[in-house]
C-alpha positions as a printed Julia matrix, in Angstrom:
799×3 Matrix{Float64}:
    0.0     0.0     0.0
    1.33    3.47   -0.93
   -0.36    6.72    0.1
   -0.43    9.48   -2.61
   -2.73   12.25   -1.45
   -4.5    13.4     1.72
   -6.95   16.33    1.84
   -8.82   17.63    4.93
  -11.62   20.25    4.84
  -12.97   21.67    8.15
  -11.66   18.56    9.97
  -10.62   19.44   13.54
   -7.99   22.27   13.25
   -7.66   21.92    9.47
   -9.72   24.34    7.41
   -8.2    23.4     4.01
   -5.14   21.1     4.04
   -3.71   18.96    1.22
   -0.61   16.72    1.24
    0.91   15.15   -1.88
    3.05   12.24   -0.64
    5.81   10.37   -2.45
    8.01    7.34   -1.7
   10.86    7.37    0.82
   11.0     8.98    4.25
    8.39   11.7     4.81
    8.53   13.84    7.98
    5.56   15.79    9.34
    7.08   18.23   11.83
    5.42   20.77   14.12
    4.86   21.76   17.76
    2.43   19.94   20.01
   -1.19   20.92   19.4
   -0.53   22.16   15.86
   -2.56   19.37   14.19
    0.08   16.81   13.13
   -1.58   13.73   14.58
   -4.91   15.03   13.28
   -3.61   14.33    9.76
   -3.21   10.65   10.65
   -6.62   10.66   12.36
   -8.19   12.09    9.19
   -6.48    9.36    7.12
   -7.85    6.66    9.47
  -11.35    8.24    9.57
  -11.53    8.31    5.76
  -10.79    4.56    5.63
  -12.76    3.18    8.61
  -15.21    5.91    9.71
  -16.13    6.94   13.26
  -14.48    3.9    14.88
  -11.08    5.44   13.98
  -11.84    8.96   15.31
  -11.8    10.48   18.79
  -15.0    11.85   20.31
  -18.37   12.12   18.61
  -19.17   12.84   14.97
  -20.14   16.45   15.79
  -16.74   17.1    17.43
  -14.98   16.51   14.07
  -16.2    19.86   12.67
  -13.58   22.62   12.89
  -14.15   25.07   15.76
  -15.39   28.35   14.29
  -16.59   26.8    11.01
  -20.13   27.77    9.89
  -22.85   25.37   11.01
  -23.53   24.11    7.47
  -19.86   24.11    6.37
  -18.92   20.67    4.91
  -16.53   18.34    6.78
  -14.63   16.3     4.17
  -11.55   14.05    3.99
  -10.14   12.61    0.75
   -7.47    9.9     0.51
   -5.82    8.49   -2.63
   -3.67    5.36   -2.42
   -2.38    2.43   -4.49
   -2.84   -1.19   -3.45
   -1.48   -3.89   -5.75
   -2.53   -3.15   -9.35
   -5.38   -0.79   -8.41
   -5.69    2.85   -7.44
   -8.34    3.94   -4.95
   -9.87    7.25   -3.87
  -11.91    7.57   -0.66
  -14.18   10.57    0.05
  -15.88   10.71    3.48
  -18.11   13.42    4.99
  -20.2    13.58    8.16
  -23.24   12.26    6.31
  -21.87   10.0     3.58
  -18.88    8.28    2.01
  -17.78    7.17   -1.48
  -15.06    4.81   -2.77
  -13.74    5.0    -6.37
  -11.41    2.53   -8.13
   -8.97    3.13  -11.0
  -10.32    6.6   -11.82
  -13.84    5.39  -12.56
  -16.67    7.93  -12.46
  -19.05    5.64  -10.58
  -18.45    4.82   -6.91
  -18.02    1.14   -6.04
  -19.41    1.9    -2.54
  -21.45    4.92   -1.49
  -22.32    4.89    2.23
  -20.44    5.0     5.54
  -20.98    1.32    6.28
  -20.46    0.13    2.7
  -17.18    2.07    2.25
  -15.75    0.84    5.6
  -16.7    -2.76    4.75
  -15.21   -2.49    1.23
  -11.94   -1.01    2.56
  -11.68   -3.84    5.12
  -12.27   -6.37    2.31
   -9.74   -4.78   -0.07
   -7.04   -4.49    2.62
   -7.98   -7.82    4.16
   -7.78   -6.19    7.6
  -10.13   -4.88   10.24
   -9.54   -1.45   11.78
   -7.49   -2.88   14.66
   -5.43   -5.15   12.38
   -4.68   -2.26   10.01
   -3.34   -0.04   12.79
   -1.39   -2.85   14.42
    0.28   -3.41   11.02
    0.98    0.01    9.55
    0.92    2.37   12.57
    3.28    2.72   15.51
    2.02    5.29   17.98
    3.56    7.4    20.69
    5.86    5.42   23.07
    5.07    2.1    21.32
    8.57    1.51   19.93
    9.91    0.38   23.32
    6.59   -0.36   25.0
    7.56   -3.92   25.99
   10.57   -2.67   27.95
    8.32   -1.5    30.82
    6.16   -4.67   30.92
    6.45   -7.83   32.91
    6.64  -11.27   31.25
    2.87  -11.95   31.51
    2.0    -8.47   30.22
    4.37   -8.92   27.26
    2.7   -12.17   26.23
   -0.79  -10.64   26.46
    0.37   -7.56   24.53
    1.73   -9.64   21.64
   -1.36  -11.87   21.57
   -3.6    -8.81   21.36
   -1.59   -7.21   18.54
   -1.53  -10.45   16.52
   -5.24  -11.13   17.03
   -4.71  -14.26   19.15
   -6.86  -12.65   21.86
   -9.87  -13.23   19.61
   -9.41  -16.98   20.09
   -9.69  -16.55   23.86
  -12.79  -14.42   23.42
  -14.27  -17.02   21.06
  -13.53  -19.76   23.6
  -15.15  -17.64   26.34
  -18.32  -17.22   24.25
  -18.21  -20.94   23.4
  -18.1   -21.88   27.09
  -20.94  -19.5    27.88
  -23.01  -21.17   25.15
  -22.05  -24.61   26.51
  -23.29  -23.63   29.98
  -26.52  -22.43   28.41
  -26.89  -25.75   26.55
  -26.4   -27.71   29.78
  -29.1   -25.63   31.45
  -31.4   -26.19   28.45
  -30.82  -29.98   28.58
  -31.64  -30.02   32.3
  -34.77  -27.93   31.69
  -35.97  -30.12   28.8
  -35.37  -33.43   30.61
  -36.87  -32.24   33.89
  -40.35  -33.72   34.41
  -40.33  -36.13   31.41
  -43.26  -38.54   31.94
  -43.06  -42.36   31.89
  -44.04  -43.49   28.34
  -45.57  -46.82   29.56
  -47.84  -45.02   32.06
  -48.95  -42.59   29.32
  -49.89  -45.5    26.99
  -51.89  -47.21   29.79
  -53.8   -43.96   30.39
  -54.53  -43.67   26.65
  -55.93  -47.26   26.52
  -58.26  -46.6    29.51
  -59.49  -43.32   28.02
  -60.24  -45.12   24.72
  -62.39  -47.74   26.45
  -64.38  -45.11   28.36
  -64.97  -43.12   25.14
  -66.28  -46.29   23.37
  -68.74  -47.0    26.22
  -70.12  -43.45   26.15
  -70.61  -43.55   22.38
  -72.65  -46.82   22.72
  -74.94  -45.11   25.27
  -75.32  -42.13   22.88
  -76.5   -44.44   20.07
  -79.24  -45.96   22.33
  -80.47  -42.51   23.35
  -80.62  -41.46   19.7
  -83.17  -44.25   19.07
  -85.29  -43.19   22.1
  -85.18  -39.6    20.87
  -86.51  -40.64   17.46
  -89.49  -42.49   19.1
  -90.34  -39.47   21.29
  -90.13  -37.11   18.32
  -92.47  -39.42   16.33
  -95.07  -39.37   19.14
  -94.91  -35.58   19.37
  -95.3   -35.25   15.59
  -98.5   -37.4    15.65
 -100.18  -35.3    18.4
  -99.13  -31.85   17.18
 -101.63  -31.4    14.22
 -104.74  -32.04   16.43
 -103.37  -29.78   19.15
 -102.72  -27.06   16.59
 -106.36  -27.21   15.37
 -107.75  -27.0    18.93
 -105.48  -24.02   19.72
 -106.55  -22.24   16.53
 -110.29  -22.79   17.33
 -109.82  -21.45   20.88
 -107.91  -18.4    19.65
 -110.65  -17.67   17.06
 -113.38  -17.96   19.75
 -111.51  -15.65   22.11
 -110.94  -13.16   19.3
 -114.69  -13.05   18.37
 -115.69  -12.64   22.01
 -113.21   -9.78   22.35
 -114.57   -8.13   19.22
 -118.15   -8.43   20.61
 -117.19   -6.71   23.89
 -115.38   -3.94   22.01
 -118.44   -3.45   19.76
 -120.74   -3.1    22.81
 -118.35   -0.49   24.26
 -118.4     1.46   20.98
 -122.23    1.44   20.96
 -122.23    2.93   24.45
 -119.76    5.67   23.44
 -121.72    6.52   20.23
 -124.98    6.9    22.19
 -123.29    9.25   24.71
 -121.79   11.38   21.91
 -125.19   11.75   20.2
 -126.75   13.01   23.46
 -123.92   15.57   23.98
 -124.37   17.0    20.46
 -128.11   17.44   21.08
 -127.38   19.52   24.2
 -124.75   21.69   22.42
 -127.17   22.44   19.56
 -129.82   23.78   21.97
 -127.23   26.11   23.65
 -126.2    27.48   20.24
 -129.77   28.59   19.4
 -129.96   30.53   22.7
 -126.62   32.32   22.0
 -127.71   33.41   18.52
 -130.92   35.06   19.87
 -129.0    36.97   22.58
 -126.37   38.23   20.06
 -129.17   39.91   17.98
 -130.18   42.14   20.95
 -126.52   43.57   21.18
 -126.21   44.84   17.54
 -126.37   48.65   18.33
 -123.62   48.55   21.0
 -121.39   46.47   18.72
 -121.64   48.97   15.8
 -120.68   51.9    18.1
 -117.7    49.9    19.46
 -116.41   49.13   15.96
 -116.39   52.88   15.07
 -114.52   53.85   18.26
 -112.02   51.01   17.73
 -111.0    52.37   14.27
 -110.61   55.93   15.65
 -108.49   54.65   18.6
 -106.16   52.86   16.23
 -105.49   56.14   14.29
 -104.88   58.09   17.5
 -102.46   55.43   18.83
 -100.43   55.63   15.59
 -100.2    59.45   15.81
  -99.04   59.2    19.42
  -96.28   56.69   18.53
  -94.98   58.91   15.65
  -94.8    62.01   17.85
  -92.92   60.07   20.55
  -90.56   58.54   17.96
  -89.87   62.0    16.51
  -88.79   63.22   19.97
  -86.41   60.26   20.4
  -84.85   60.78   16.94
  -84.15   64.45   17.64
  -82.38   63.5    20.88
  -80.25   60.97   18.97
  -79.34   63.6    16.32
  -78.11   65.95   19.09
  -75.91   63.22   20.64
  -74.47   62.16   17.26
  -73.65   65.79   16.41
  -71.71   66.15   19.67
  -69.72   62.96   18.9
  -68.91   64.27   15.39
  -67.53   67.47   16.9
  -65.29   65.6    19.36
  -63.91   63.29   16.61
  -63.17   66.23   14.25
  -61.28   68.0    17.08
  -59.23   64.85   17.77
  -58.36   64.43   14.06
  -57.16   68.05   13.84
  -54.81   67.43   16.81
  -53.17   64.43   14.99
  -52.23   66.32   11.79
  -48.42   65.6    12.03
  -48.73   61.94   13.04
  -47.45   60.4     9.74
  -44.2    62.42    9.75
  -43.54   61.51   13.37
  -44.2    57.83   12.6
  -41.75   57.81    9.66
  -39.02   59.43   11.81
  -39.64   56.85   14.6
  -39.23   53.88   12.19
  -35.97   55.37   10.87
  -34.73   55.69   14.46
  -35.58   51.99   15.1
  -33.56   50.94   12.02
  -30.57   53.03   13.15
  -30.57   51.63   16.69
  -31.02   48.06   15.42
  -28.02   48.36   13.1
  -25.95   49.85   15.93
  -27.06   47.02   18.28
  -26.07   44.33   15.72
  -22.63   45.9    15.39
  -22.22   45.97   19.19
  -23.3    42.32   19.47
  -20.79   41.23   16.81
  -18.07   43.19   18.6
  -18.94   41.49   21.93
  -18.92   38.03   20.3
  -15.5    38.67   18.75
  -14.03   39.77   22.09
  -15.62   36.81   23.94
  -14.44   34.26   21.33
  -10.86   35.53   21.6
  -11.0    35.36   25.42
  -12.47   31.82   25.51
   -9.97   30.57   22.92
   -7.0    32.05   24.84
   -8.22   30.57   28.12
   -8.8    27.07   26.64
   -5.39   27.17   24.96
   -3.67   28.12   28.24
   -5.52   25.37   30.16
   -4.64   22.76   27.52
   -0.94   23.68   27.47
   -0.77   23.78   31.29
   -2.41   20.31   31.51
    0.08   18.93   28.97
    2.99   20.39   30.96
    1.66   18.82   34.18
    1.5    15.39   32.5
    4.99   15.82   31.05
    6.32   16.97   34.44
    4.85   13.89   36.16
    6.34   11.53   33.57
    9.82   13.1    33.91
    9.65   13.02   37.73
    8.74    9.33   37.7
   11.54    8.65   35.2
   14.09   10.52   37.35
   12.87    8.71   40.48
   13.38    5.29   38.86
   16.9     6.28   37.7
   17.82    7.58   41.19
   16.46    4.4    42.81
   18.48    2.25   40.35
   21.72    4.26   40.83
   24.63    4.46   38.45
   25.19    0.7    38.53
   21.52   -0.27   38.23
   19.59   -0.95   35.06
   18.29    2.06   33.13
   14.43    1.89   32.96
   14.62    2.77   29.27
   17.58    0.81   27.85
   17.91   -1.84   30.66
   21.69   -1.29   30.85
   23.89    0.39   33.54
   24.3     4.17   33.01
   27.75    4.28   34.58
   29.45    7.59   33.84
   26.34    8.91   32.07
   24.32    8.71   35.31
   25.01   12.29   36.46
   24.6    13.82   32.99
   21.24   12.05   32.56
   20.05   13.37   35.94
   21.29   16.85   35.04
   19.44   16.71   31.7
   16.25   15.61   33.45
   16.63   18.39   36.04
   17.05   20.96   33.27
   13.96   19.65   31.5
   11.97   19.72   34.76
   13.03   23.32   35.44
   12.0    24.37   31.93
    8.63   22.73   32.47
    8.25   24.53   35.84
    8.97   27.89   34.25
    6.51   27.25   31.45
    3.98   25.83   33.92
    4.16   28.94   36.15
    3.65   31.12   33.12
    0.59   29.2    31.95
   -0.76   28.98   35.51
   -0.56   32.75   35.78
   -2.06   33.03   32.33
   -5.01   30.77   33.33
   -5.55   32.84   36.52
   -5.41   36.04   34.48
   -7.96   34.72   31.99
  -10.41   33.45   34.63
  -11.96   36.92   34.91
  -13.65   38.61   31.99
  -11.24   41.12   30.41
  -11.95   44.84   30.57
  -12.5    44.94   26.82
  -15.27   42.31   27.16
  -16.85   44.09   30.16
  -16.82   47.36   28.2
  -18.32   45.64   25.14
  -21.08   44.13   27.3
  -21.88   47.55   28.81
  -22.01   49.19   25.38
  -24.24   46.36   24.12
  -26.6    46.8    27.12
  -26.77   50.59   26.53
  -27.44   50.01   22.83
  -30.19   47.55   23.77
  -31.87   50.12   26.02
  -31.7    52.76   23.28
  -33.16   50.31   20.77
  -35.92   49.32   23.2
  -36.81   53.01   23.76
  -37.07   53.67   20.02
  -39.19   50.51   19.61
  -41.58   51.63   22.35
  -41.93   55.12   20.78
  -42.59   53.6    17.34
  -45.16   51.22   18.85
  -46.98   54.15   20.52
  -47.14   55.98   17.16
  -48.41   52.78   15.48
  -51.19   52.65   18.06
  -52.06   56.31   17.43
  -52.21   55.68   13.65
  -54.61   52.77   14.21
  -56.72   54.96   16.49
  -56.78   57.77   13.89
  -58.01   55.36   11.16
  -60.64   54.06   13.56
  -61.74   57.65   14.31
  -62.07   58.41   10.58
  -64.26   55.33   10.1
  -66.31   56.31   13.17
  -66.8    59.89   11.82
  -68.08   58.55    8.48
  -70.46   56.22   10.29
  -71.83   59.06   12.45
  -72.44   61.27    9.42
  -74.26   58.44    7.7
  -76.29   58.0    10.89
  -77.33   61.71   10.79
  -78.56   61.36    7.21
  -80.61   58.3     8.21
  -82.19   60.11   11.19
  -83.13   63.08    9.01
  -84.82   60.73    6.52
  -86.8    59.08    9.33
  -87.94   62.5    10.73
  -89.21   63.58    7.33
  -91.75   60.72    7.27
  -93.24   61.3    10.77
  -96.26   63.52   11.67
  -95.94   66.37   14.19
  -99.72   66.81   15.08
 -101.6    64.81   17.73
 -105.02   65.4    19.61
 -104.33   64.4    23.2
 -107.82   65.22   24.59
 -109.69   63.23   21.92
 -107.33   60.28   22.53
 -108.28   60.22   26.25
 -112.05   60.42   25.51
 -111.9    57.5    23.05
 -109.89   55.37   25.53
 -112.55   55.91   28.24
 -115.41   54.95   25.88
 -113.6    51.78   24.77
 -113.01   50.7    28.39
 -116.82   51.01   29.02
 -117.62   48.75   26.03
 -114.95   46.07   26.75
 -117.43   43.75   28.69
 -119.98   44.0    25.85
 -117.32   43.09   23.26
 -116.11   40.07   25.23
 -119.66   38.75   25.67
 -120.44   39.33   21.97
 -117.28   37.48   20.96
 -118.25   34.46   23.09
 -121.81   34.38   21.72
 -120.5    34.77   18.17
 -118.26   31.72   18.57
 -121.13   29.62   19.95
 -123.55   30.66   17.2
 -121.03   29.83   14.45
 -120.94   26.13   15.71
 -124.68   25.53   14.95
 -124.37   24.15   11.42
 -121.37   21.95   12.34
 -123.29   20.51   15.32
 -126.23   19.55   13.08
 -123.9    17.63   10.72
 -122.09   15.95   13.63
 -125.44   14.81   15.15
 -126.51   13.16   11.87
 -123.15   11.31   11.61
 -123.36   10.18   15.26
 -126.85    8.77   14.79
 -125.77    6.74   11.73
 -122.63    5.43   13.53
 -124.75    4.31   16.49
 -127.02    2.23   14.24
 -124.02    0.55   12.51
 -122.36   -0.44   15.8
 -125.59   -1.91   17.22
 -125.84   -4.07   14.09
 -122.19   -5.23   14.5
 -122.86   -6.35   18.12
 -125.85   -8.44   17.03
 -123.89  -10.14   14.21
 -120.95  -11.11   16.5
 -123.26  -12.54   19.17
 -124.93  -14.85   16.62
 -121.52  -16.01   15.13
 -120.08  -16.85   18.58
 -123.13  -19.01   19.44
 -122.81  -20.93   16.12
 -118.96  -21.74   16.44
 -119.44  -24.59   18.98
 -116.03  -24.39   20.82
 -115.59  -26.78   23.9
 -113.21  -25.9    26.77
 -113.16  -29.59   27.97
 -111.92  -30.82   24.56
 -109.22  -28.13   24.7
 -107.98  -29.32   28.15
 -107.79  -32.98   27.01
 -105.73  -32.04   23.88
 -103.45  -29.8    25.96
 -102.56  -32.6    28.45
 -101.72  -35.07   25.65
  -99.48  -32.46   23.91
  -97.63  -31.53   27.13
  -97.01  -35.25   27.93
  -95.42  -35.79   24.45
  -93.29  -32.64   24.75
  -92.1   -33.6    28.27
  -91.06  -37.08   27.09
  -89.07  -35.54   24.22
  -87.37  -33.02   26.56
  -86.32  -35.77   28.97
  -84.7   -37.73   26.16
  -83.02  -34.58   24.79
  -81.64  -33.79   28.26
  -80.12  -37.27   28.49
  -78.68  -36.84   24.96
  -77.04  -33.55   25.94
  -75.63  -35.13   29.11
  -74.14  -37.98   27.09
  -72.73  -35.47   24.56
  -71.0   -33.65   27.44
  -69.61  -36.93   28.77
  -68.41  -37.84   25.26
  -66.76  -34.44   24.8
  -65.01  -34.7    28.18
  -63.83  -38.23   27.38
  -62.63  -37.09   23.93
  -60.79  -34.08   25.46
  -59.17  -36.4    28.01
  -58.11  -38.82   25.27
  -56.73  -35.97   23.12
  -54.92  -34.53   26.16
  -53.15  -37.86   26.71
  -52.29  -38.0    22.98
  -50.9   -34.45   23.23
  -48.85  -35.33   26.31
  -47.39  -38.33   24.48
  -46.55  -36.09   21.47
  -44.99  -33.39   23.7
  -42.99  -36.04   25.55
  -41.65  -37.39   22.23
  -40.76  -33.83   21.08
  -38.94  -33.06   24.35
  -37.05  -36.34   24.13
  -36.0   -35.49   20.55
  -35.04  -31.94   21.66
  -32.96  -33.4    24.51
  -31.1   -35.67   22.11
  -30.44  -32.75   19.74
  -29.17  -30.55   22.61
  -26.9   -33.31   23.85
  -25.39  -33.69   20.36
  -24.85  -29.89   20.27
  -23.32  -30.01   23.76
  -20.9   -32.76   22.7
  -19.91  -30.64   19.67
  -19.21  -27.62   21.94
  -17.04  -29.82   24.18
  -14.99  -30.86   21.14
  -14.71  -27.24   19.93
  -13.55  -26.1    23.38
  -10.82  -28.73   23.36
   -9.83  -27.77   19.79
   -9.63  -24.02   20.63
   -7.64  -24.77   23.77
   -5.17  -26.8    21.7
   -5.01  -24.14   18.95
   -4.29  -21.4    21.49
   -1.55  -23.46   23.02
   -0.03  -24.18   19.6
   -0.18  -20.52   18.49
    1.32  -19.27   21.77
    4.06  -21.89   21.48
    4.87  -20.73   17.91
    4.59  -17.02   18.77
    8.13  -16.52   20.07
    9.86  -18.64   17.37
    7.85  -16.98   14.54
    8.52  -13.45   15.82
   12.19  -14.3    16.36
   12.53  -15.69   12.84
   10.86  -12.69   11.11
   12.59  -10.15   13.38
   15.99  -11.75   12.82
   15.79  -10.91    9.13
   15.17   -7.25   10.02
   18.05   -7.24   12.55
   20.39   -8.77    9.95
   19.46   -6.01    7.46
   19.6    -3.2    10.04
   23.05   -4.22   11.37
   24.42   -5.2     7.93
   25.17   -8.7     9.18
   26.82   -7.76   12.47
   24.01   -9.54   14.3
   22.39  -12.55   12.72
   19.11  -11.9    14.47
   17.43  -11.88   17.86
   15.28  -14.21   19.92
   12.61  -13.93   22.62
   13.17  -16.07   25.7
   10.41  -17.64   27.78
    9.88  -14.26   29.52
    9.57  -12.48   26.14
   12.85  -10.59   26.81
   14.87   -9.76   23.68
   18.41  -11.07   23.07
   20.48  -10.34   19.98
   22.31  -13.19   18.26
   25.97  -12.64   17.53
   27.44  -15.54   15.56
   24.43  -17.57   16.67
   25.11  -16.9    20.35
   22.44  -14.91   22.27
   23.61  -12.02   24.4
   21.9    -9.2    26.27
   21.27   -5.78   24.66
   23.85   -3.49   26.18
   23.62   -0.17   24.31
   20.83    2.27   23.5
   21.47    1.92   19.77
   21.19   -1.87   19.95
   17.97   -1.48   21.95
   16.48    0.8    19.25
   17.42   -1.74   16.57
   15.83   -4.62   18.44
   12.67   -2.62   19.35
   12.24   -1.52   15.73
   12.85   -5.04   14.43
   10.3    -6.48   16.9
    7.67   -3.87   15.94
    8.29   -4.54   12.23
    8.09   -8.28   12.81
    4.69   -7.86   14.51
    3.46   -5.76   11.58
    4.83   -8.34    9.11
    2.96  -11.19   10.84
   -0.35   -9.27   10.82
    0.16   -8.3     7.15
    1.03  -11.91    6.16
   -2.14  -13.16    7.8
   -4.15  -10.57    5.81
   -2.39  -11.44    2.54
   -1.01   -7.9     2.04
    2.58   -6.79    1.4
    4.04   -4.62    4.21
    4.96   -1.55    2.13
    3.82    1.4     4.28
    4.96    2.33    7.79
    3.54    5.23    9.85
    5.36    6.33   13.03
    3.68    8.83   15.38
    5.95   10.58   17.95
    8.31    7.63   18.54
   11.37    9.87   19.17
   10.14   11.61   22.34
   12.11    9.41   24.77
   15.33    9.23   22.67
   18.34   11.53   22.74
   19.7    13.17   19.58
   22.16   10.4    18.66
   19.59    7.65   19.14
   16.98    9.58   17.14
   19.43    9.84   14.26
   20.18    6.15   14.63
   16.49    5.25   14.22
   16.32    7.44   11.09
   19.38    5.65    9.65
   17.77    2.28   10.44
   14.57    3.27    8.63
   16.55    4.37    5.58
   18.35    0.99    5.5
   14.93   -0.66    5.21
   14.03    1.34    2.1
   13.8    -1.78   -0.07
   11.32   -3.36    2.38
    9.29   -0.19    3.09
    8.98    2.02   -0.02
    7.06    4.63    1.99
    7.64    5.64    5.63
    5.78    8.53    7.32
    6.78    9.79   10.76
    5.19   12.54   12.83
    7.3    14.42   15.37
    7.67   17.71   17.18
   11.49   17.45   17.06
   12.86   19.68   14.29
   16.27   18.01   14.0
   14.77   14.71   12.83
   13.68   16.22    9.5
   17.3    16.36    8.29
   17.2    12.67    7.4
   13.85   12.81    5.54
   13.28   12.84    1.76
   10.13   14.96    2.09
    9.2    17.37    4.89
    5.9    19.05    5.81
    5.89   21.78    8.48
    2.68   22.09   10.55
    1.91   25.2    12.63
   -1.15   26.72   14.31
   -2.41   30.14   13.23
   -3.3    31.75   16.56
   -5.63   34.31   14.99
   -7.86   31.7    13.29
   -6.95   28.62   15.39
   -6.39   26.63   12.17
   -3.46   24.45   11.1
   -1.14   25.73    8.37
    0.93   23.31    6.24
    4.09   24.25    4.35
    6.36   21.91    2.37
   10.13   21.93    2.76
   13.24   19.77    2.59
């Protein structure tokens, strides 16, 4: 695999960064926090997605970037005979092959899966092969024997076998519990078959009884069928007799009611003749009352018009006063439109000024927050670095000049004092820097004067804007009120015109005295009018009463004839109550016999159903028992298979762990032979996973820092080679992230020389470091720095 191009857009500190990478040694150099390691993180995120990035997806967006600004990483690389280009954003991903226009994968999950398939490696396997992170070059030097073995197993993926065996044993325990659960409570098959035979005999006996009852039921039904026709005829005759007798009684009642109605009509007709004679004697008083009634109606109308005219004049006076008040109010608001326009312009001016003040406050606050976070981050990093150096110095002091160095595992001898002096100088530098950043953090805890002043100006601008808004709102209210007043004035004027039109149609003359005289006369004649009205109503009923009397007389004759006819028909029908009772008893006896048989049939049906349910229940128990027995056998076969797999995995783990040290020693020896140009034939790992170089085939301890760097590098390359061989990929790319931090200048240069010697094995090597001197041995150099004003990384190429 060879990396050609890496481009980051709005990814962490990188606003727009592009690297064009070639073969050989490439150095990415810059101070801590400048965004060097972020380049490697972007490369990993493009290949494998969120699993290869720190934090959440939202934290990938560059601080200060617009909300909708795209986050994008592009990677171009060659693998075998194919060229690939990966494009990944927060919401999608695409993978292209050999310059094709169409993507061969176009989603986050699909691209990650395709990359893993093409490389033949998962995310962890890829990074264990191609990447060596901070402090990993000599990581095994600080581990015990057990920790070293676990570390190597994890890097080479052997830990997955242990995890698989753990899951296998969990499943085996579950299978054992399932077998116990299935076999618990299994019934005796012989007892179940005996119960089934007994239930079958009982069911056969009940069915025989049901057949006998079916015959008895048929006989009873036959007897009932023979008696039912005669019973039906008797019932019909009785019902017809009762119906005719009921009709006769109803007809007699109707005759009685018709006779009473005829008598009432005769009385009403006599009273009507008396009323008509009395009404004739009142004719003169009625004529005089009719004349006065017409005159009173005219006088009442004149009175109402005069009163209405007075009310309308009062309303016209009130409306005129309201018109005067509205006109005065409208004259006072003559300059309202100009004032409103000036108020809206003032609101626009104060709003623009307030926006400018808010932007100024945000700029000041952003600068303050960024400075404070930067100071806290750098102080925290210095504290961690100070603790690491103190622990390192403590271990050296405890070991003494003749003890083993914690880093190179050899005696320091004459270098003991110089190493302590170097560490003391580094600790003092860190203290000075730490005090500075501590003071800086304390200084930045309080809001700066510039921010306080900006907040005060923003508050004052807000008050001014609020005042102008309130004044404009008051003028808006006045404008609405003025328009309402204009509409009200038009309505009042229209009201005046309507009142004037109503007054024009009303009379202004009215005779009060004549009105009183007519009222008194009408009150005297009220009793006469009421009596005349009553007599008039009674006299008008005369003709109707005559017609009603004739109809009532005819109806009475018809109903008397109906009663006579029904009495004769009832006497001729010849119904006998004794014959009815005899037929009823015979019918009830036949029905009772049939019900008794039916009840016995239903009882037998219930017994048969219960017996059948019992028989089926036993059949179902036998079937369930057979199923559980089969399930138990299947689970036991599965359990035996899991036992065999557990033994196989245990043996495989033992075999792999046994071959781990020889395989690593064999692959690493080839690297040692190349790196030392044949001085050492290789190295081996003893039973404690401690490294020994082989000189003329004889193992000996590593005694110098340079030899330690060679062996550590060879071991790390051997691990990568084993992972790559298992994935079927050539080991052509090596990425080293801050591996020089614990090495002095001479040893750093030695590691660079070693990497260059491996140029034929690793065509492309990338290393990230904050140490400037290391770049001298690189073929290609990229300088990374942080622009303090924009908090973005800046990349420049150099040699």
